[in-house]
N, C-alpha and C positions, 0 to 999 in steps of 0.2 A: 448362747452362754457368754455373758460378759466377763472379761478377765482384765484385771488391772495389775501391772507389774511394777516393782521397784527393785533395782539391783543396788545393793549397798556393800561398800568395802568397810570393814570394821574400823572404827576409830581406835587410836591407841589407848584411850581412856578405859576401854573395857577389858584390858588385859591385866592379869594378876600374875606377875613373875613368869610370864610366858617366854620360853626359849624354844629353839628348834626341837621337834620330836626326834627321838633316837630310834632308828629302824630296829625292829626285832622286839620292841616292847609292846604293851597293850595300852589302849585308851579306854577309859570308862566314863560314861555319861552320869554325872551326879546331879540330883535335883535337891532343891532347898537352899536356904540361906544360913543355916546353922542356928537360927534364932526362933523362927516361926515354926510351930508344930505342923507337920504334914497332916492334912485333914482329908476327910472323905466327902467333902461337899463340892467337889469339882472346881476348886479354885486353882488357877495357874500359879506355878512357882518358878523361881530362877533356875537356870541350868548352867553347868560348867563341865569342862572336860579335864580329867586327871590322867596322868601317865604313870604307869607302874612297870616294874620288871615282871617278867612272866613266870618266875620260878621260886621266889622267896617271899616270906611275910615281911611287909613294910608298914611303918607307922606314918611315913610322910611321902607324899606324891613327889615324883621326879619333876613334874611339870604341871602347871595349872593354867587353864585358859577360861576366863569368865566370858559368858556369851550374852550377858545382859546386865543392866543395872536397874535401879528403881527410879531413875531420873531420865529426862528427855535428852536425847543426843541428836543434834541436827534437826530438831522439830518433831521427831518421832521416837517411839520406844525402840531400844536396841533389842534385836532378837537374841536368843530364842527362849520361849517359855514353854512349859508343858504342865499338864494337870498333875496334881500331887497324888491322885489316887488311881490313875489308869495304868494297869499293867501292860496294856498294848502300846503305850506311848514311850518315847525315849529310846527307841531302838537305834543302834549305830551300825553302819555298814561301810566297808571299804570298797571303793570303786574297783571295777574289774582289772584296771591297769595298776592298781595298788597305790595310786598317788594321792587319793583324797579320802578322808573320813566324812561320811554323810549322815545327816539326820533331818527330821522334819519336826515342826513345832508351830507355836503361835508367836506373833511378833509383838505382843503386848500383854501385860497382866489383865485378867478379866475379873471384874466384880469385887476383887479385893476382899473376899469373905462375906459379902453382903448377899442376902437372899437365901432361898432354899437350895439344897444340893442339886435338885433337878434343874432349877432355873439357872444356876451358875454354869453347869455343864452345857446347858442349851445355849447360853449366851456365848460361851467359849467357842462352841462349834459353829454358831450361826454368824457371829459378828467379828470374830478375830481374824485378821489377815493371816494367811498361812505362810510359813517360811521354810525354805530349803537351806540347810546349812552345809557348807563345803569348807573343809580345813585341810590344807596341805602340810608338807613336812615342816614348813616354817612356822607353824602354829598360828598363822594369821587367818581368822575366819572371814569368809565372804558369804553373803546371803542373797537369795532370790526370794523376794517377798511378793506374794500375789493374793488377790481376792477374787473368788468365784462368786459373783453376785447372783441373786435370784432373778429369774426371768419368767415370762408368762408360761413358758413350756414346763417349768419346774416350780410352779408357785408353791410356796410353803416348805420347800426343801431347806435343809441346813446348808450352811456354807462349807461344803465338802466334808464336814464332820471332823472326827478326831484323827490326828496324824498318826499313822502306823509307822512306816519306814520309807526310805528313799534309796534307790539303787541307781548306778550309772556305769557306763563302760569306761569313760575317760573324764568325767566331770563337765562335759559340754552339753549334755542332755540327760534327762532324768526320768525315771518311772517312779511315781509317788503314789502311795496307797493311803487313802483317807476313808474313814468308816462309812461315809455316805456316798462314795463314788467308786467307780471301777478304777483300774490302774490308769492314772493320768500320765501322759507323755508330755514333758515340759522341756523346751529348748531354752538355752541361755543366750545365744547370740541374737536371735530375733524372737523374744519370748512369746510363745503361744501355748495354750493348753489344748491337747488333743485327747479324746477318749477313744482309743483304738477299738474298732469294731471287730467282732469275732472272738475277742479275748476278754469277755466281760467278767466282772467280779462282783460278788455281793459284799455287804458290810461285814460278813463273817470271815473274810480273808484277813489273817493276822500278820502275815509276813511275806515279803518278796525277796527273791535272791536271783542273781545272775550267775549262770554256769554255762560255759561253752557257748556263749552268744545265744542263749535262750533265757527267757524270763520264767522263773518258777514262782508259784504262789501256794500258800498253805491255807486251805479253807477248813475251818474248824467245825462247820456244820455239815457239809457234804462228806467230810472225812477224806479229803484227797489232797495230795500235792500234785499240781498240774504244771505243764510247761507249754510255752508258745511254739507253734510250728507254722511255717518252716523256719522262721528266724525270730528276731525281736519285733514286737508289735509297735509300729510307729504311726500307723494310720489304719487302713483297712487291709484285710487279707489274711491276717494271722488268725489261727484257730487255737483252741485249747485242747491239750491231750493229757490224760491222766497218767502220771508217772507212778504214783504209789497211793493205794488206799490205806487208811488207818481208822481206828475207832474214833468216831466223832466225839469231841469233847471241847467245850468252850474255853477251857483254860490253857490250851496250847498257845505258846508265845512265839517260838521261833524254831528254826531247824538249820542244820548244816550237812552238806554232803562231802564225803572224803573217799580217798582211794587207799584201802589197807591191803589189798591183795592184787598184785599185778596181773594175775591170771583171770580175774573176774572183771567183767566190763558191762555196765548198763548202757545199752544202745549207743555204743561208740563214745560215751562220755569219759570212760575210765573209772567212774565212781562205782563203789560197791557197798557203801554203808551210809545210812541216814540216821542222824541223832536228832530227836525232837525234844524240846524243852517243854515241860508241863508245869504250869503255874501253880499247881496244887500238889502234884504227886512226885515229880522228879524228872528223870530222863528216860526216854524210850529209845530203843535201838532197833533198826530194821536193816536187813542185809539182802542183797540181790542174790537169788539162788543160781545165777549163772545162765538162766534160760528164759524164764517167763514171769517170775513173781518176786515181790518183796516180802520177806518173811520177818515177822516180829519176834524178838526175843523177850525175855521177862523184863518188866519195868524195874529200873533201879529207883526205889521209892525213897523220898526225902521229905520230911515234914516241912510244909511251907512251899515246897517246889522250887523251881529255878526260873530264871527269866531268859532273855534272848541268848542265843549261842553263837560263838564263833569257834574255830578250831583249826588244828594243823596236824600233820603226821610227823612224829619224832621217833626215829629208830623203829619204824614199822608199827607204832602204836598211836592211837588217837589221843590227842591232848586237847581238851575242850576248855573254853573260858566262858564263865557265866556269872550272874549275880544271884544271890540267894533270895528266898521269899518272893518269888515272882508273882504271887497272887495278890495284887493290889498294893496298899500302902505298906511301906517298910522303912522305918527310920532306924538307922544304925545297922543295916544289913551289910553283907560282905560280898566281895568279888573273889572268885576262887578259880584255881586251875583244877581240872578233873581229868585224870589220865585213866583211860580204859585199858587195862592190862590183858584183856582177852583178845582172841582172834576176831577177825571181821564178822564171823558167823556164830559167835558165842555170846551168851548173855553176860551183861556186866555183873560181876560178882564181887570183885575185890579191887575197886578203883583206888588210885592214889589221889587224895584230895588235899590241896594246900590252900589255906586262906591267905590271899595276897594282900588284902587291905580291908578295913572296916570303915563304913561311911561316917560314923559318929552320930551324936544326937542331932535330931532335926535335919539330917541329911539322908538321902537314899541313893543307892546305886541302881542303874537301869541297864542300858545297853553296853556291850563290850565289842571292841574291834582291835585289830592290829594297828600299830602306828603306820602312817603313810611311808611308802617306799621301803617297806620291810624286805630285805634281801638276805638276811642272815639266818633264816629258819633252817634248822637241821632236819631236812625232810628225807634223807636217805638212810637206810639201815647202817648201823655201826660197822657191819662186816663189809660194806662197800668202800672201796678205796677211792679217794678223791685224787684225780690226776689233771694235768693240763689238757686243754682241748686238742692240741696238736698230738699229744701222746695217744689220746683216745681215737684220733682220726676224724674229728668233726670240725666243721668251720661254717661260719655264717655266709649266706648268700641271699641276695635280694628276694624277699618273699618266703624265706624259710632258712633251712640249713642243709648241708651235705654230710652224709655219714659214709666215710671210706672204710668199709668193712666187708668181710666175706659174705657171700650169699647165706641167707637164712639166719643171720644174726638178729636176735630180738632186741628192740630198743624201747625205751620209755622216756618221754620228755615232759617235764613239769615246770610250771612257773614258780616264782619265788614265794607264792602263797601255798604251795603244795598241791595245786590243782593240775591234773593231768591235761596237757594240751595236745598230745599225740602219743600213740604207741603202735607198735606193729613189728613186722619182720622184714628185714632187708631183702629185696629181690634182685639187687645188683651190687657191684662192688663200689659204686658211687651213688648211693641212694639219696635222692632229693626229697626232703620232707617239707611240704607246704605248711606254713604256720601263719596264723593271724596275730599271734602274740607279739608283743614288743618288749624291748628291754632284755633282761637276763633270763635265760632258761637253763635248766640242768638236764643234761643228757646222760642216761644210764644205759650201759651195754654190759651185760654179764655182771661182774662184781666191781666194775669201775664206773665212775661218774665224773663229769666235767661241766663247768659253767661255760656258757657261750653267750656273748653279747650279740643279739640279732641286729642285722643291718636295717636301717630305716627304709 
């Protein structure tokens, strides 16, 4: 497999009033130029990132970052473009360390509206270089552009196909899903593309996620969310294990896992609920029964469906962020917050839905992510008192932290994205908890919680 890479740092010419992202807000990927009608013939369109507050309706974005222009920059088109009619493209994800917003796309416009729908989409998949987008807190994009060329072993195949989404632990290496490939592992320092063996994926995998140092994938044909074992697939040796079966349906777009009940734990991850976005029907909710199975509650149906999901836990309730009309073209759709007011094992019956922003004519919203370096999420219940780490009796130590507490004290540790990184019961008065997480974590013991900055 022949692979050609180009690493580009974005020129200042592609920015539109871009300033630093504010932690705690959301970022939305917007497609279109505001003039050209979004069409269904597989033509690529420009892409930009917009920043909004996560709780109120807004008419103007706080921040705008353009990711391409219609002119040449430095002899090549500036990334990123995406197809105007593909519900599976334009997904956004935050790196596991919370520092980068990630996306995949094409690095140039394709066909500019010429030819048939099928031919345009074929050319976009086959001839367009693929691009990985990485944007940090400073809102300055960088790109990893690569071409997977045809070879004799795969004569006639498309050039990786349509970009689904990109995930990363820390922005130095990536797992990227394209419709005609398995999960590709791509490093930034010495760029190579590896197709990890043992963790293969079909073209019906719509979304990848990283949770607890495992790669999760959603396959809409087999009807499963699978994860890699024993760890992250970087070459050979990783295998695929089914985490959750669901009803196969081609319109699933994305999913998110959260921890709503501290007493329920799926295989040591801490997660107990999965929300899946359906591009035609709405949001489906699954909960872990505490022992052996994921149970589906009733679907919360919405005409037009939803697109990719992200979410957090606020005062013990799930707050999701998504864009409306996830099934294909949508000019003038909205990005919303969606609060599930029910318990982790109850069906969604009366959610609180807030329209945060509307895309406008000849624009469309796709993926949603939190801003980089988000550290201000309210992830603990309101009844929990926030105290200093010294008052709680916890302090950082190389490789983790120490909890000075009486035997049998239960603890829960989450990162700033609301993801559980450790939970358990103290077995000594000076309990050492090994952590792979970096940066700030929140330790909760009984009804008190404290922030701790982990040692490098």
